[in-house]
N, C-alpha and C positions, 0 to 999 in steps of 0.2 A: 343695189345685188352685190355680192363678193362675187368675183371671176376667179377660176383657176385654169391650169393648159394641162394639156396631156400630150407628154412628147413619146410618139410607139408609132407600132405599127399597125397599119390597117386589116381587120380581120371581114374578109367577106362573107364568111359564117352571123357576124354581130355579135358572138358571145363572147366575144374579147378581146385585147387589142383598143385600138381607139373606140370604135364601137360603143364596145361595155364600158370604158371610162365616163364617157359622155352622159351615157345612161345614170349610172353612179354619182357622177358630181352634179348633173342635174336633179337627181333624187333627193338631195340634202339642199334643194334650194342656192346652189350655186351656180352662174353662169358658166356652161363649161365651154373653152375655147381648146384648139388643136394644135400642133405640127407632125403631118406624118414622115417618118423617118422609111418606112419602105411600105410597099403595098402587097399584101400575100393574097394568092388563091387556095382558098381554106374552105373548110368546115368540121365539124366537131370530129371527125373520124382522123382527119389530117392534113397536112399543107403541101399541097403539091407546086406552090412556087413561090418565091421570094422577087421582089424588085426593089432594090434601093433608091431612093434618091440620093443626090448628091450632097456633100454637106456645105456647100455653099447655099442649098436651096434649104436645105433645113434649116440654117441659122434666118434666113429670110424671113420662112415660117414664124421663126419663133422672135425674131426682131418687131416684124410686122403687130403679131397680139400683142405683145409687152407695151408697144409705143402706144395701142390704143382702148387695150381694155387693163393694164396695169393689172395683171394677177398677182394676189397676194400668194397662192400655194403653185404649185406645178409638181407631175409622175412623170417622171421616165419609163416607160416599161422595153419593150426590144427594140433594141440598138442596130444590131446585126453584125455593123463593121466600126474597126476601129478609128476610123475618120468620121462617120456619125455620132459615136462616143465623145470624142476630142472636140466635134463641135459643141454637143450642149452641153461638154466641161466650159469649153470658151465663153460661151454664155452665161451659164448658171456661176460663174469665177465671175463674172462683170455684174451680177446680179442676182448679188445674198441677199438682199429685200427679199426676195420669192424666197418662200419654204419649201424646198424640194425634197421629195419622197423618191427612192428609187426601188423598182420592182428588178432585180439581176436576173431579167428574163433569159435564159441561157439556152433550154430545149424545152419544147410543147410537148402535152401531153400524151400525144401519140408519137413522140421520140423522134420531131426531127432539128435539127441543131440551130437555134436562132440565133448563135452569136458565133465571131468568128472568133479561132484560136487568139490572132492578134489585138482584137478587143479587148481581151480579159484584163492586162494589164493596164490600158487605160480606164476599164471599168474603175477598178480596184485601186487606182493610183489616182484618178484625175476625178473622176465622178461620184463615186459612193462618197467620196472624204466629204464633199460638199454635200451632202443629204442632211437634211435635219432625223431622217429615220429611213436604213432600207430595208426591204420584205425578203428575204432571202428564203425559198423552201429548205427541206433537209438535203435534198441531192443537192444544189447548188452552195449552200455553205458549205457541205462534206465536199466538194471541188475546190473551192474559195480555201480552207482551210488545208488542202490535201491530207485530209483524215480517210481513214478508210470509212469509218460508220458513225452517222452519230443515230444514237436512239435517248431512250427514254433516260437511260442511267449516266450521257453526259450531254445532255439537251442544254443546262442550263449553262454550263463550261462554256459549252461550243460557241453558243450566244455572247457569253463575255466574250472571249478570245475574239471573235470576228468582231466585235466591236471594238477593243483596243486595237486592231489590225489596223483597221479603217479610220479610228481616229473621230467614230461616231456612233451615234444610237443603232441599233437593229435589232428587229421582232424578227426572229426566230419562227417559222411556221409550221409547227409539226402536223398536221395536216396527213403528213405520209407514215405516220407511224400507222401501227396497230393495236386496233382497239376500237371501244364505245366514245372513249373521250378524247376530244383532242384539245392538246395543249401548247399553245403560242406563249414563248417567252422573248417578255420587250428587256434589251439592255441597254441601260444609260448609265454611263459614268460607273461603269464596274456593278454597279446595283440591280437587280431580276426583280421583275414584275411577270408574274405567270396568269396568262389567261385562259380560263377553261369552259369547254362546251362540250354538250354530246355532239357526235357524230349526227348526221342528216343522214341518213341512205335513201338510195332508188333516185338519186338526182347525179346528173352530168356535172361534176364541177370544172367542166373547160370553162375557165373566164374567170374562175374564184379569186386566183391571185392579183389579175388585171382593178376588178371589181373591189377588193379590198386595200389596195394602195391608192386605188383613185378616191376612193371613199375617204380614207384615210386625210389625203390631200386637201379635199373641199371640208373636212373637218378644222383642218388647221386654218385655210381660207375663212373660216365664222370665226377665229379665236380660240380656238381648244386647245389644251395642253396637251401633249405632245400623250399621255398616259391615257385621258377622257377620250382624244382623239381614235385611239387605238381601240379602248372599250365598245366606243359606238359606233364606229364600223364594223366592227366584228358580230355585234348585235344585227347591224340592219343585213349581214352576207348571210347571219344564221336564219333571220326572219325573210329574207330574201331565195331561201332555198326552202324551207319552211313551207312558203306560199308560193313552189315552184310552178313553172308553166308549161304546159304539154305542148311540145312542136314535133310532129315529123315523127310522131310515135314514141316519144322518149322526153323525159323530165329536164328541164333546165331553172337555169338561177331567173328569177323572174326582179327585175331590177327596181321595179315602181310595186311592192309587195301591198303598198295601204293604199293603195289604188282600188276600187270597187265594178 
């Protein structure tokens, strides 16, 4: 089996973060390994507390995984502070053979801040340029570009601008746009590719960004090209929402939609 690694925060509610990443990677037939950047006390309603690990301990986790499992791809999610972002950048800068996907998690769906102000520069200047793909949502992209608003009129231009700023490909996720259709834009070397799907209603989207980025990393570990990895991962997320799970009175992403 190919191996992939997730570097992110733990979600005690298991719908997002490390837990969702492991589910998503495993669903693709890839061995899932992890390096925990922070522990959180949370559920889909909100984040109560965050406890980051030390930069040295995060590095020790990544090195231990890399030495033994030789992951072909990795995904970075919630990193929380500049020290952890820099530790990840140092590691992946030394291991360019690992195809890196960065999900720049800044604010939780419930509104909790998940990235300190000092970490933004390290994220955009050091970590995201190392990625074969970054996967910001509209709010994150708007913050990174320092723009007032991103909507359907400037979606493609915003994806290209961010890709040029980072010097690496970007998948700008359009899930926060209004309407029945979701449009994601892949910007790579000034060219754009559009991915469209019908919005799935009635399902809690907690963990959808984590799931998508982790699945893309898994597909890259299997040898997919970037466009194919994005397309396959979006299809998987769509199925996972269409065949959602009923837990605690709500519908959530089902990371194993093909399992009977």
